[in-house]
C-alpha positions in Angstrom: 37.4 18.5 144.0 36.5 16.4 146.7 36.9 13.1 144.7 40.6 14.9 142.9 42.0 15.0 146.5 40.8 12.0 147.3 42.6 10.7 144.3 45.6 12.5 145.0 45.7 11.1 148.4 45.3 7.6 147.5 48.4 8.2 144.9 50.1 9.2 148.1 49.6 6.5 149.9 50.3 3.9 147.3 53.5 5.6 146.1 54.6 5.1 149.6 53.6 1.7 150.1 55.5 1.2 147.1 58.7 2.6 148.3 58.8 1.6 151.6 57.8 -2.5 150.0 61.3 -1.5 147.4 63.4 -0.3 149.9 62.7 -2.7 152.7 62.1 -5.9 150.5 65.4 -7.7 151.9 64.2 -7.6 155.8 62.3 -10.5 156.8 60.6 -11.9 160.1 64.0 -13.0 161.8 61.8 -15.3 164.2 61.0 -17.1 161.9 63.9 -18.8 160.6 66.1 -21.0 162.1 69.9 -21.0 162.4 72.1 -23.0 164.5 75.1 -21.2 164.6 77.4 -21.4 168.1 79.9 -19.1 169.6 82.9 -20.3 171.2 85.2 -18.2 173.3 88.7 -20.0 172.1 90.6 -17.8 173.7 89.4 -18.4 177.4 89.6 -22.0 176.6 93.1 -21.5 175.6 94.1 -19.5 178.2 92.9 -21.9 180.9 94.1 -25.2 179.3 96.2 -28.0 180.6 99.0 -29.4 178.2 96.3 -32.8 178.0 93.3 -30.5 176.7 95.8 -28.9 174.9 96.3 -31.8 172.8 92.4 -32.7 173.0 91.7 -29.1 171.6 93.7 -29.5 168.2 92.6 -33.6 167.6 89.5 -31.9 167.6 89.9 -29.1 165.7 91.6 -31.7 163.7 88.7 -34.4 163.6 86.5 -31.1 162.5 88.9 -30.3 160.1 88.7 -27.0 160.8 91.5 -24.1 160.1 90.8 -21.7 163.2 93.1 -23.4 166.0 95.5 -23.0 163.0 94.9 -19.6 161.9 95.1 -18.5 166.0 97.8 -20.3 167.3 100.0 -20.9 164.0 99.4 -17.9 162.2 98.7 -14.8 164.8 100.4 -16.3 168.0 103.2 -17.9 165.9 103.4 -21.4 168.1 104.0 -24.6 166.7 101.1 -26.6 166.7 103.0 -29.7 165.7 104.8 -30.4 168.8 102.6 -30.5 171.7 105.0 -29.5 174.5 106.0 -26.4 172.1 102.3 -26.1 171.7 101.6 -25.7 175.5 104.7 -23.8 176.0 104.2 -21.5 173.0 100.8 -21.2 174.9 101.6 -20.7 178.4 104.6 -18.0 177.4 101.9 -16.1 175.4 99.6 -15.9 178.3 101.9 -14.8 180.7 103.2 -12.0 179.4 102.3 -8.9 181.5 100.6 -7.0 178.9 98.4 -10.0 177.2 97.7 -10.7 181.4 96.4 -6.7 181.7 94.9 -7.2 178.3 92.9 -10.5 179.2 91.4 -9.0 182.6 90.4 -6.3 180.8 88.5 -8.6 178.4 87.4 -10.6 180.5 85.5 -8.4 183.0 84.0 -6.4 179.4 81.9 -8.8 177.3 82.5 -7.2 173.8 80.7 -10.0 171.9 77.6 -9.7 174.7 74.6 -11.2 173.9 73.2 -8.3 172.0 75.8 -8.3 169.9 75.4 -12.2 169.2 72.1 -12.0 168.6 72.4 -9.1 165.8 74.9 -11.1 164.2 72.9 -14.5 163.8 69.7 -12.3 163.0 72.0 -10.7 160.2 73.0 -14.5 159.4 69.0 -15.1 158.8 68.4 -12.2 156.6 71.2 -13.1 154.6 70.4 -17.0 154.8 66.6 -16.1 153.6 67.4 -13.7 150.7 70.0 -16.2 149.7 68.2 -19.8 150.2 71.8 -21.4 149.0 74.2 -19.8 150.4 76.5 -20.5 153.2 76.3 -19.8 156.5 78.7 -20.2 159.7 78.6 -23.4 162.1 80.4 -21.5 164.4 81.9 -18.1 165.3 85.2 -18.0 167.9 86.6 -15.5 170.1 90.0 -15.5 169.8 92.7 -13.2 170.8 94.6 -12.6 167.4 97.5 -10.9 169.3 95.9 -7.5 167.3 96.7 -9.9 163.5 93.2 -9.6 162.8 89.7 -8.0 163.5 87.6 -10.9 161.8 88.9 -14.5 159.7 86.5 -16.3 157.7 86.7 -20.4 156.5 84.1 -21.9 154.3 82.5 -22.6 157.7 83.8 -20.6 160.5 84.6 -17.3 161.8 87.0 -16.3 163.9 87.2 -12.7 166.2 89.8 -11.1 166.9 88.4 -9.5 170.1 91.3 -7.9 170.9 90.2 -5.2 168.5 87.2 -3.7 169.6 88.7 -2.0 172.5 88.0 1.5 171.3 90.8 3.9 170.7 90.3 5.8 174.1 91.6 2.3 175.6 94.4 2.6 177.9 95.9 -1.1 176.2 95.0 0.4 172.6 97.4 3.6 173.6 99.9 1.4 174.9 100.3 -0.3 171.6 103.8 1.3 169.7 103.1 3.7 167.0 105.6 2.7 164.6 103.2 -0.9 163.7 100.2 0.8 165.1 99.4 4.5 163.5 96.7 6.5 164.9 94.3 5.6 162.1 94.7 1.8 163.0 94.0 2.2 166.1 91.2 4.7 165.2 89.5 2.2 163.8 89.4 -0.5 167.0 86.0 0.5 168.2 83.3 -2.3 169.1 80.5 -0.3 167.0 82.2 -1.8 163.9 81.9 -5.5 165.0 78.8 -7.4 163.6 79.1 -5.0 160.8 82.8 -6.4 159.8 81.9 -9.6 160.9 79.2 -10.1 158.5 81.2 -7.9 155.7 83.9 -10.8 156.2 81.6 -13.7 155.5 80.4 -12.2 152.5 84.5 -11.7 150.9 85.3 -14.9 151.6 82.0 -17.0 150.5 79.8 -14.5 148.2 81.4 -11.7 146.5 84.8 -13.1 145.0 87.5 -10.5 144.7 88.0 -8.9 140.5 91.1 -8.8 138.5 89.4 -6.9 135.5 89.7 -3.3 136.6 89.7 -0.5 139.0 85.6 -0.2 138.9 85.0 -3.8 138.8 86.8 -4.3 142.3 85.0 -0.8 143.3 81.6 -2.4 142.6 81.9 -5.7 144.3 82.6 -4.0 147.3 79.5 -1.8 146.5 77.7 -5.4 146.8 79.4 -6.3 149.7 78.7 -3.2 151.6 75.0 -2.9 149.9 74.2 -6.8 151.6 75.4 -5.9 154.7 73.5 -3.7 155.2 70.6 -5.7 154.4 71.4 -7.9 157.0 72.1 -5.4 159.9 69.2 -2.8 158.9 69.2 -1.5 162.2 73.1 -0.7 162.1 73.5 3.1 160.8 75.2 3.6 157.3 78.0 5.4 158.6 78.8 2.0 160.4 77.7 -0.4 157.4 80.7 1.9 155.6 83.3 1.8 158.8 83.6 5.8 159.3 83.2 8.0 162.0 80.8 11.1 161.5 83.2 13.3 160.0 84.2 10.8 157.6 80.7 10.1 156.6 79.6 13.9 156.1 83.0 14.8 154.4 82.0 11.4 151.8 78.9 12.7 151.4 79.7 16.1 150.4 82.0 14.8 147.7 80.4 12.2 146.2 79.6 14.1 142.8 83.0 15.8 142.8 84.5 12.3 143.9 83.0 10.5 140.9 84.1 13.3 138.5 87.5 13.0 139.3 87.2 9.3 138.2 86.0 9.7 135.2 88.3 12.4 134.2 91.6 11.3 135.5 90.1 8.0 133.9 90.7 6.2 137.0 87.6 2.9 136.7 89.4 1.1 134.2 92.7 1.6 135.2 94.5 -2.2 136.3 97.2 -1.5 138.3 97.5 -2.8 142.0 98.4 1.3 143.2 95.4 2.7 142.4 93.3 -0.1 144.3 95.4 0.1 147.3 94.9 4.1 146.9 91.3 3.9 147.1 89.9 1.4 148.1 92.3 0.2 150.7 92.3 0.9 154.6 94.7 4.0 155.4 95.0 7.4 157.3 92.8 8.9 154.0 92.2 8.0 150.3 95.8 8.5 148.8 95.0 11.6 145.6 92.0 13.3 147.1 92.8 16.0 149.7 94.3 15.1 153.5 90.7 15.5 155.2 89.1 12.8 152.8 88.4 8.9 154.6 90.2 6.2 153.5 88.1 3.5 151.3 86.3 6.2 148.8 86.1 3.6 146.3 84.3 1.5 148.7 82.0 4.1 149.3 81.5 5.0 146.0 81.0 1.6 144.6 78.1 1.2 147.7 76.5 4.6 146.3 76.5 3.3 142.9 74.8 -0.6 143.9 72.6 1.0 146.3 71.3 3.4 143.8 71.1 0.4 141.3 69.0 -1.4 143.7 66.4 1.0 144.4 65.9 1.3 140.5 66.0 -3.0 139.8 64.0 -5.6 141.7 66.4 -8.4 141.1 67.2 -10.9 144.6 70.5 -10.6 145.9 71.6 -13.8 144.9 71.0 -12.2 141.1 73.0 -8.6 142.2 76.2 -11.1 143.1 76.2 -12.2 139.2 75.8 -9.2 137.6 78.2 -8.2 135.7 79.9 -4.7 137.3 79.9 -2.6 133.9 75.9 -3.3 133.7 75.6 -1.9 137.1 78.1 1.0 136.1 76.8 2.0 133.0 73.0 2.1 134.7 75.0 5.3 137.3 73.5 8.8 137.1 74.7 10.8 139.8 71.6 13.1 141.2 
């Protein structure tokens, strides 16, 4: 009996060890990895720049062949970059607007992109590099004021964070945004807890996991891959934040996994190719169209994450192998518990 108990204990310890190794196999000691990622407060630079500095800044971005300035100033702020005077005057008009002045004062006093967040982002990129040695890593991360145009924008080598979109729904400056353009569900999503998650997920979307055109299932699994890899890069962040849900939304999604899967199968949604189905179940909104109004949005993303996570628990493959894996190979192995 004593030997039997010892054997059972040993098996239990080994099983626990193997499970632990499998569940944490993508985690690494980030202190051993060196990355040169530069953080630049482009918002502050633009706000303070003289006409001469504006010209120098534009020329510097041209030399670097960077699209970030063009995106920030040309697309987000609708300012002409080709004419020096128009560029400077447009920049001045933007930053002397009363609302923007108050917004900039708040941003300056409250370090949203603080050292802790910068550290989590860099560590996330280090984990990505460790598990994806040949993958792209950004050289610079810019803090911008996008005039609420975008949360995170990525090129092949840089990232821009629209910092004003992370002030929180209770902030008076967010409450002042016009409701005909910024619905309540949009304002509710402007939480700083999502910042690191958004940066890593956007980088993966742009440079690692290509958009698909086959059907709903292929795009659902694509989102599952993005969210799964984001979680491996940010293991210290709660799963609900990786999914960009509050607690109530996260609980609803978890409690409805079985019924939602049955809904997809029964209504033959998985292999639909229309854009409307993708919009209803994969894109941001007040809720997932076709489901009860208390449902969170993006239930297709949630389901894709559950399917990919389940697959990775049963298969010892690398992240590059996961990215390349056809969606149907992952989908056909899914068995709802």
